[in-house]
N, C-alpha and C positions, 0 to 999 in steps of 0.2 A: 304202524299205519295199517298194514294188512294182516290178517290172521294167518296162522301158520299154513303152509302148503301141505295138504295131505291128498293121498290117493284114495281110491275106493277101498283098498285093503287096509287103510289106516297108516301105511308107511309113506314117508316123504318121497321116496325115490326107489329106483331100482338098484341103487348102490353105485351106479355109474354116473349119477348126476342128471339122470333123466326121470321124469314122471313116469310111473308104471300104469297109469290109467287115469281115473277120475280125479279131478281137482275140485275140492270142495271147501267152501268158507262157510259152513254151517255145522252145528253141533248135533242136529237131530238125526234120526235113522235115515239110511240111504234108501231112497225110493228106487223101485224097478224102472227100467227103461219104458218110456211111453210107447204103447202099441197101436194107439188109434190116432186118426187125424182129427183135426178140428171138427169136421162135418160129422164124422162118426161119433165123436165124444159128445157133441151136443144132442145126438139121437139116443144115447145110451144113458142109463140112469145109474150104473154101477162102476163105471170107469173112474179111476182116481188119477190117471196120468194122461197127457195128451202131448202130441207132437205138432208144432207149427211148422209148415213148410213155406218157402218163399210164395208169396200170393195169398196165403191164407189170411183171413181176417181175425187178428187177435180180439177185437172188440166182441165177437161172437161168444167168447169165453166169459165175459164179464158177469152175466147173470149166474154162472156157475162156479165162480171162484171159491166159494165156501167149501166145495167138495173136491177141489184139484189139489193134489199133493205135490205133483211135479209137472212142470211145462218144460218140455225140451223145445228149443228153437234150432232148426237146422240152418246151417251156413254151408251150402253145397260149394261155394267158392268164396275166397277171402274178400273179393270186391263186391259181394252182394250184401248191402247193409240194411236190407229190410228187417232183419232180425233185431237190430238195435230199436227200431221203433216199436216192434211188437213188445220187447222187454219193457221199455218205458210206459207204454200204454197199460200194461198189466200192473206194474208197480203203483203207477199214479191212480189206478182204479182200486187199489187197496190189496192187491195179491201179496201174501206173505210167505207162500210156499216156496219150494225149491224151484229156481229158474235156471236151467242148464243149456249152456251154449254147446252144440255138437257139430261135428263135421270139420270143415276146413277153418279151425281156429288157430290164429297164429299169435305167438307171443306178444307181438307188437299191439295186438288188439285188446289184450286183457284188461289194462286199465280203463279203457273206453267202455268196455263190456260191463265192468264192475260199476262205473258211474251210471250206466242205464239200468242196473238192477240185477245183473246176472250174479249168482252166488255159487255156481258150479260149472265146471268146464269138462267136456269129454272130446278132446281133439283127435283127429284122425291120426296124427303123428305125435309121438312123444315129445314132450316139451322139456328143455333143460331147467332144472330146479333154480339154479342160479339166475338164469335169465328171467324166469317168472317173478322171483323175489325183486330183482332189479327193475323189471317193468312195472310192477305195482308200486315201487317206492320212488319211482323217477320224478313225480311231480308231487311234493307234499302239500302244496297249496293249490286251490282250485279257484276259478274266477266265476262260475255260474253254479246256481243250484241245479241238482239233477235227482235222479231216482235214489241215490245213495244218501247217507247221512252227513256228508262232509259239508262243512261250513265255508261258504264262499270268503275269499280273503278280504273282499271290500267290507263285509258285515263285521269282521274281526276289527278292522281299522276303525270303525265307527262305533264300536261298542263301548 
């Protein structure tokens, strides 16, 4: 179901069952952290990474997706769901680069974030590797189309 869990240094954990940093579900080179906001990114011609804060308009990035290597979406609090919408907007607009959830990212949210198009995570607090694997494997079938490539169960039934 899910790709292997890896951290920024390529190791799956800190040896104690906790992830030691960045979780990635991509095989390309790790991009640096985004240093500019959406407004600053749009005004610059050389930035390759951008950070979306709650309240920023993800659609402002659509004309620039061809040069964006990394989009970080900040989740300052677990209850702030605006980042899910930003991710889906960008994936549906054709963005194929790294989409990283940062901040107050909880293990319970990972499966939903993956469905919205996130392919890397940089949580404030370390996550237990076993919990991450269990969270991503919990629901093998889905009922709706989303930004990921999973086939809804109803379309399998009628195939």
